[in-house]
C-alpha positions as CSV (number, residue, x, y, z in Angstrom):
1,M,0.0,0.0,0.0
2,S,2.9,2.4,0.6
3,K,4.7,4.1,-2.2
4,G,8.1,3.1,-1.0
5,A,9.6,0.0,0.5
6,G,8.7,1.0,4.1
7,P,5.4,0.4,5.9
8,A,2.2,2.1,4.8
9,R,1.7,5.7,6.1
10,V,-1.8,6.1,7.4
11,A,-3.3,9.5,8.4
12,F,-5.8,9.8,11.1
13,Q,-7.6,12.8,12.7
14,G,-6.5,13.7,16.2
15,E,-3.4,13.5,18.4
16,R,-1.2,10.4,19.1
17,G,-3.1,8.1,21.4
18,A,-6.5,8.8,19.9
19,F,-9.1,6.2,19.2
20,S,-8.4,6.6,15.5
21,E,-4.8,5.6,16.1
22,E,-5.9,2.5,17.9
23,A,-8.2,1.7,15.0
24,A,-5.4,2.1,12.5
25,V,-3.1,-0.2,14.4
26,K,-5.9,-2.8,14.8
27,L,-6.6,-2.8,11.0
28,L,-3.0,-2.5,9.6
29,G,-0.8,-3.8,12.4
30,E,1.8,-2.3,14.7
31,G,4.3,-1.7,11.9
32,V,2.2,1.0,10.2
33,T,3.5,4.5,10.1
34,L,1.0,6.8,11.9
35,V,0.4,10.3,10.6
36,P,-1.7,12.5,13.0
37,R,-3.7,15.3,11.3
38,P,-5.4,18.1,13.3
39,T,-8.7,18.3,11.3
40,F,-10.9,16.2,9.1
41,E,-10.1,18.6,6.2
42,S,-6.4,18.0,6.6
43,L,-7.0,14.2,6.9
44,F,-8.7,14.1,3.5
45,A,-5.9,16.2,2.0
46,A,-3.1,14.0,3.4
47,T,-2.7,11.6,0.5
48,E,-2.9,14.3,-2.2
49,E,-0.2,16.3,-0.3
50,G,2.0,13.2,-0.1
51,A,2.0,13.2,3.7
52,A,0.3,9.7,3.8
53,D,-0.5,6.8,1.6
54,L,-3.9,6.1,3.2
55,A,-6.4,7.8,5.5
56,L,-8.5,6.3,8.2
57,A,-11.8,8.2,9.0
58,P,-14.5,7.5,11.6
59,F,-17.8,7.0,9.9
60,E,-20.3,6.2,12.7
61,N,-20.7,5.5,16.4
62,T,-23.3,3.1,17.8
63,L,-24.4,5.8,20.2
64,A,-23.6,9.2,18.6
65,G,-24.6,8.2,15.0
66,S,-22.9,9.2,11.8
67,V,-19.9,11.6,11.5
68,H,-21.6,13.9,9.0
69,R,-18.5,16.0,8.2
70,V,-16.7,12.8,7.0
71,Y,-19.7,12.0,4.7
72,D,-19.6,15.5,3.2
73,L,-15.8,15.5,2.7
74,L,-15.9,12.0,1.1
75,L,-18.4,13.3,-1.5
76,D,-15.8,15.9,-2.7
77,S,-12.9,13.5,-2.4
78,P,-11.4,11.1,-5.1
79,L,-10.6,8.6,-2.3
80,H,-12.0,5.1,-2.3
81,M,-13.3,3.1,0.6
82,T,-11.1,-0.1,0.8
83,A,-11.5,-1.6,4.2
84,E,-13.2,-1.0,7.6
85,V,-12.6,-1.7,11.2
86,V,-14.8,-1.5,14.3
87,I,-13.3,-0.9,17.8
88,P,-15.0,-0.7,21.2
89,I,-14.9,2.8,22.8
90,R,-13.9,2.6,26.5
91,H,-13.6,5.8,28.3
92,F,-11.1,6.4,31.2
93,L,-10.7,9.3,33.6
94,I,-7.0,10.2,33.2
95,G,-5.1,12.7,35.3
96,P,-1.5,13.7,36.1
97,P,0.6,11.2,38.1
98,G,-0.3,11.5,41.8
99,S,-3.7,12.9,41.3
100,K,-6.8,11.5,43.0
101,V,-10.3,11.1,41.6
102,E,-12.0,12.7,44.6
103,E,-9.9,15.9,44.0
104,I,-10.8,16.4,40.3
105,K,-12.7,19.6,39.7
106,T,-12.3,20.0,35.9
107,V,-12.6,17.3,33.1
108,E,-11.9,18.0,29.5
109,S,-12.5,15.9,26.4
110,H,-14.2,15.8,23.0
111,P,-17.9,16.8,23.4
112,V,-19.1,13.4,22.2
113,A,-16.9,11.6,24.8
114,L,-18.2,13.9,27.6
115,A,-21.8,13.2,26.5
116,Q,-21.2,9.4,26.7
117,C,-20.2,9.7,30.4
118,E,-23.3,11.3,31.9
119,R,-23.7,8.8,34.7
120,F,-20.2,9.7,36.0
121,F,-20.8,13.5,35.8
122,A,-24.2,13.1,37.5
123,S,-22.4,11.5,40.4
124,R,-20.0,14.4,40.5
125,P,-22.0,17.6,39.9
126,D,-19.1,19.7,41.3
127,I,-17.0,18.8,38.2
128,R,-16.8,21.4,35.4
129,R,-16.8,19.9,31.9
130,V,-14.5,21.5,29.2
131,A,-15.0,20.7,25.5
132,A,-11.8,20.0,23.6
133,D,-11.0,19.1,19.9
134,D,-9.7,15.6,20.7
135,T,-9.8,13.0,23.4
136,A,-6.1,12.2,23.3
137,G,-5.2,15.9,22.9
138,S,-7.1,16.6,26.1
139,V,-4.9,14.1,27.9
140,A,-1.8,15.8,26.5
141,N,-3.1,19.2,27.7
142,V,-3.8,17.9,31.2
143,L,-0.4,16.2,31.5
144,R,1.3,19.4,30.2
145,R,-0.4,21.6,32.9
146,G,0.2,19.1,35.7
147,D,-2.7,20.4,37.8
148,P,-3.9,17.5,40.0
149,S,-7.4,19.0,40.0
150,C,-7.7,18.6,36.2
151,A,-8.3,15.3,34.3
152,A,-9.4,14.2,30.8
153,V,-11.7,11.5,29.4
154,A,-10.0,9.4,26.7
155,G,-8.9,5.8,25.9
156,R,-6.3,3.7,27.6
157,R,-3.9,4.3,24.7
158,A,-3.9,8.0,25.4
159,A,-2.9,7.4,29.0
160,E,-0.1,5.1,28.0
161,T,1.1,7.5,25.2
162,Y,1.4,10.6,27.5
163,G,2.2,8.9,30.9
164,G,-1.2,9.8,32.5
165,Q,-2.6,8.1,35.5
166,I,-5.9,6.2,35.1
167,L,-8.1,7.3,37.9
168,R,-11.3,5.5,36.9
169,A,-12.2,3.0,34.2
170,G,-15.5,2.3,32.4
171,L,-16.8,5.8,32.5
172,E,-19.0,5.2,29.4
173,D,-22.7,5.0,30.1
174,H,-23.4,2.1,27.7
175,P,-21.0,-0.9,27.1
176,E,-22.3,-1.3,23.5
177,N,-20.3,1.7,22.4
178,Y,-18.4,1.1,19.1
179,T,-17.0,3.2,16.3
180,R,-16.7,2.1,12.7
181,F,-13.7,3.5,10.8
182,V,-13.2,3.3,7.1
183,L,-9.8,3.1,5.3
184,L,-9.5,5.5,2.3
185,A,-7.1,5.1,-0.5
186,P,-6.3,6.8,-3.9
187,E,-7.1,3.6,-5.7
188,P,-9.9,1.1,-5.2
189,S,-9.2,-2.2,-3.5
190,D,-8.9,-5.5,-5.4
191,A,-12.0,-6.6,-3.5
192,K,-10.6,-9.9,-2.2
193,G,-13.1,-11.2,0.3
194,A,-15.3,-8.2,-0.2
195,D,-18.9,-8.5,0.9
196,K,-20.0,-4.9,1.4
197,L,-20.6,-2.2,-1.1
198,S,-20.9,1.6,-0.3
199,L,-22.3,4.0,-2.8
200,V,-23.9,7.5,-3.0
201,L,-26.7,8.5,-5.2
202,K,-28.7,11.6,-6.2
203,L,-32.4,11.3,-6.9
204,A,-34.8,13.3,-8.9
205,H,-37.0,15.5,-6.8
206,R,-40.3,13.7,-7.2
207,P,-42.6,11.5,-5.1
208,G,-41.5,7.9,-4.7
209,A,-38.0,8.5,-6.0
210,L,-36.3,6.7,-3.1
211,H,-38.7,3.8,-3.2
212,H,-38.2,3.5,-7.0
213,A,-34.4,3.6,-6.6
214,L,-34.2,0.9,-3.9
215,E,-36.8,-1.5,-5.4
216,P,-34.2,-3.4,-7.6
217,F,-32.4,-4.4,-4.4
218,A,-35.5,-5.4,-2.5
219,R,-36.8,-7.5,-5.4
220,R,-33.5,-9.5,-5.5
221,G,-33.3,-9.9,-1.7
222,I,-30.1,-7.8,-1.4
223,D,-29.6,-6.6,2.1
224,L,-29.6,-2.8,2.7
225,L,-27.3,-2.4,5.7
226,K,-27.5,1.4,6.1
227,I,-29.0,4.5,4.5
228,E,-27.9,8.1,5.3
229,S,-29.1,11.3,3.7
230,R,-27.1,14.5,3.4
231,P,-28.4,17.8,2.0
232,L,-27.2,19.0,-1.4
233,R,-25.3,22.3,-1.1
234,G,-27.0,25.1,-2.9
235,Q,-30.2,22.9,-3.5
236,P,-32.5,23.3,-0.6
237,W,-34.5,20.2,0.4
238,E,-32.7,18.0,-2.0
239,Y,-30.3,15.2,-0.8
240,H,-27.6,12.7,-1.6
241,F,-28.3,9.2,-0.2
242,Y,-25.4,7.0,1.1
243,L,-26.1,3.3,1.0
244,D,-24.3,0.3,2.4
245,L,-25.3,-3.0,0.8
246,R,-24.4,-6.6,1.4
247,G,-23.0,-8.3,-1.7
248,A,-19.9,-9.9,-3.4
249,P,-18.3,-8.0,-6.3
250,R,-19.1,-10.5,-9.0
251,D,-22.6,-11.4,-7.7
252,P,-24.8,-11.2,-10.9
253,E,-27.9,-10.2,-8.9
254,L,-26.0,-7.2,-7.4
255,S,-24.6,-6.3,-10.8
256,A,-28.1,-6.3,-12.3
257,A,-29.5,-4.3,-9.5
258,L,-26.8,-1.6,-9.9
259,E,-27.4,-1.5,-13.6
260,E,-31.1,-0.8,-12.9
261,L,-30.2,1.8,-10.2
262,Q,-28.2,3.8,-12.8
263,A,-31.3,4.1,-14.9
264,R,-33.5,5.1,-11.9
265,T,-31.3,7.9,-10.4
266,A,-29.8,11.2,-11.4
267,S,-26.3,9.9,-10.5
268,V,-24.6,7.0,-8.8
269,R,-21.1,6.8,-7.5
270,V,-19.6,3.6,-6.0
271,L,-17.5,4.6,-3.0
272,G,-15.9,1.2,-2.4
273,H,-16.3,-2.6,-2.3
274,Y,-14.6,-4.1,0.7
275,A,-14.7,-6.8,3.5
276,S,-17.1,-5.9,6.4
277,A,-15.6,-5.7,9.8
278,K,-16.7,-7.7,12.8
279,T,-17.8,-6.0,16.0
280,S,-15.8,-7.4,18.9
281,D,-13.7,-6.4,21.8
282,G,-10.8,-8.3,20.5
C-alpha cells in the first residue's frame, strides 16, 4: 500500500493516542507509520499532499450516530473506501501522576466523549466539563499543565502515550459503544473477500423517487445495511443518499440491481467494495 519499501503511512484525525490511532493499528498492524492530522479537512488532504498513503476516518458510532463531516468530505474527495474496522470505545478518567479522583474539579475531552459519560458526571455535579477538539489531545493538555485537579476523558492508549494516571475505568454509560472506521485510498481495492458495497446516489426531486431507486435491491433480496441522507449544497430540500449494501463484487444479482439503479437515479457513485468488519472487543 505504501509508495516506498517501508510500511504504509496512514493518516488519522487527532493526536497520538486517539481512538483513530488505535483503530489504524488494529486494522493495519503495529508496523504501520502513523500520521496524525489536526482536522478532518487535513485528513482528507493528506494523500494528495504526499503526507500519507492512506487515510482512516471515523464514519459512525453506535451511540452518537454518523460523522456527518466525514460523509460530506468524502463526496468531494477522489478517495475510495477499501476496508473497515470497528473498535470498542472505552472511556477512562486520566489525570497527572499522583492525582486522585476525589480531588478532580475539571474534566476536558471531545464533546461526544463527555456526553457518553453522563452517569459519572451526575455522580460528581461539582466537576466542570470543558469541551476539547480531541480525546487524546485533552490528555496531552492535562499532563502538560500538571494540575492535580484537572483530568481528561480518553482511551487507555492516550494514558499510555502521555504517561497519564488512570483514575477510573469504564466511564461510558453504555457498554455497547463502538465506532466504525473506514480506510480510504487513492485507488480502489482489489475486492478480495469483499462482501460490502458503499455508494452514494442523487435522486430526482419527485414523489416515490427513493422507493423507486431501492426497489431493484429489495426485489432481488439484497440486504440494505444502512442509508444516510445528506443535504445538497445550494439545492434546498434535496439530498444525496449514502447506501451500504451486502454483496460480493461478482454477484450477478448485485450487478443487475446496480445497472437498474443507474437508470433510476440522477447519478450514482460507487465509493468502495470491501470486506465488512466484525464488532468485537478483540
